[in-house]
Structure formats: structure tokens, C-alpha cells
C-alpha positions in Angstrom: 114.8 -11.6 74.1 116.3 -8.8 76.0 115.4 -5.3 75.3 118.3 -4.5 72.9 117.9 -0.7 73.1 120.3 -0.4 76.0 123.0 -2.5 74.2 122.8 -0.6 70.9 125.9 1.6 71.7 128.2 -1.3 72.8 127.4 -4.3 70.5 128.4 -4.8 66.9 125.5 -5.2 64.5 124.1 -8.7 64.6 121.1 -10.7 63.1 120.9 -13.6 65.4 121.9 -15.1 68.7 124.4 -18.0 68.9 124.8 -20.6 71.6 127.7 -20.3 74.0 128.6 -22.7 76.7 130.3 -21.0 79.7 131.6 -23.6 82.0 128.6 -26.0 81.5 125.9 -23.2 81.3 124.5 -22.5 77.9 123.6 -19.0 76.9 122.4 -17.3 73.8 124.6 -14.3 72.8 124.7 -11.9 69.9 126.9 -13.1 66.9 129.6 -10.9 65.4 130.8 -9.7 68.8 133.8 -10.3 71.1 133.3 -12.8 74.0 133.7 -9.8 76.4 130.8 -7.8 74.8 128.8 -11.1 74.9 129.6 -11.3 78.6 128.5 -7.8 78.9 125.2 -8.7 77.1 124.6 -11.3 79.8 125.6 -9.2 82.8 125.6 -5.6 81.7 126.1 -3.9 85.1 128.7 -6.1 86.6 130.9 -6.5 83.4 130.7 -2.8 82.7 132.1 -2.1 86.2 134.7 -4.8 86.2 138.4 -4.2 86.4 138.9 -4.8 82.6 141.0 -2.8 80.2 139.0 -3.9 76.9 142.2 -3.8 74.9 144.0 -7.0 75.8 146.7 -5.6 78.1 145.4 -6.7 81.5 144.5 -10.3 80.8 141.7 -10.1 83.3 139.2 -11.3 80.7 141.3 -14.4 79.7 139.2 -17.6 79.2 140.0 -21.1 77.8 138.0 -22.5 75.1 137.8 -26.1 74.1 139.3 -26.8 70.7 138.0 -29.4 68.2 140.7 -31.9 69.3 139.5 -31.5 72.9 142.5 -29.5 74.1 142.1 -26.1 75.8 143.3 -22.9 74.3 143.7 -19.6 76.2 142.2 -16.6 74.6 141.6 -13.0 75.6 137.9 -12.5 75.4 138.1 -8.8 74.4 140.0 -9.9 71.2 138.1 -13.1 70.4 134.8 -13.3 68.4 132.1 -15.5 69.7 131.3 -18.6 67.4 128.2 -20.8 67.4 128.7 -23.6 69.9 131.9 -22.3 71.3 132.6 -23.9 74.7 134.5 -22.0 77.4 135.9 -24.5 79.8 137.7 -22.1 82.3 137.8 -18.4 83.1 139.8 -16.0 85.2 138.5 -15.4 88.8 137.6 -11.8 87.6 135.3 -13.1 84.9 133.8 -15.9 87.0 132.8 -13.5 89.6 131.5 -10.9 87.1 129.3 -13.7 85.3 127.9 -15.1 88.6 124.2 -15.6 88.0 124.3 -14.6 84.4 121.0 -14.5 82.7 
């Protein structure tokens, strides 16, 4: 597990990590947090410096998740909470570049 001290000011409280599939790559991220905060957990430096508004106005953090019926649903990652087993099937170019080589 990562040294959580450097994340204490940005993450919502959590007790466990949940599995998140990002375009075929599975990661463990903190529950009870927005997808964008989870992306920041994976790539602190790049996400923190990205061209993101963090309030849903820019849409640079939009991703598409797979629904239970197999269809895609576009969501804004700064306003969407992560869920166990969530599957992100597409991202904006901005997010894809910022998440490159995520841990």
C-alpha cells in the first residue's frame, strides 16, 4: 500500500481499497472518493497539475463507465463516486494522458 500521509489532505476518509478497471487495467483505489480523487491517488503529480477544474465545469475529466446492461454512460469523474468493480471503458484525451503509466 502507498504511503497515505501525502494523500491525507485530498482524500475523503476511507477504510479499504476497491477495484477499479480503467480501460482494461485494474487498480485498487480508496473507497468513498470521487473518480478524479482516485485518479489523483494513482498519479498524484500529473493529475494535480492537469488542466482540470475539479467542479464539473470543464468536462476535461469525463469518462465513460460500463453499466450493468453493457451500455456506456458518460460521467464527470470529479462528481462521480468510485464503486467496487466499476469499469471505465473510455476517457477523455486529457485523462488518458494524465493516467499514463498509472501505478
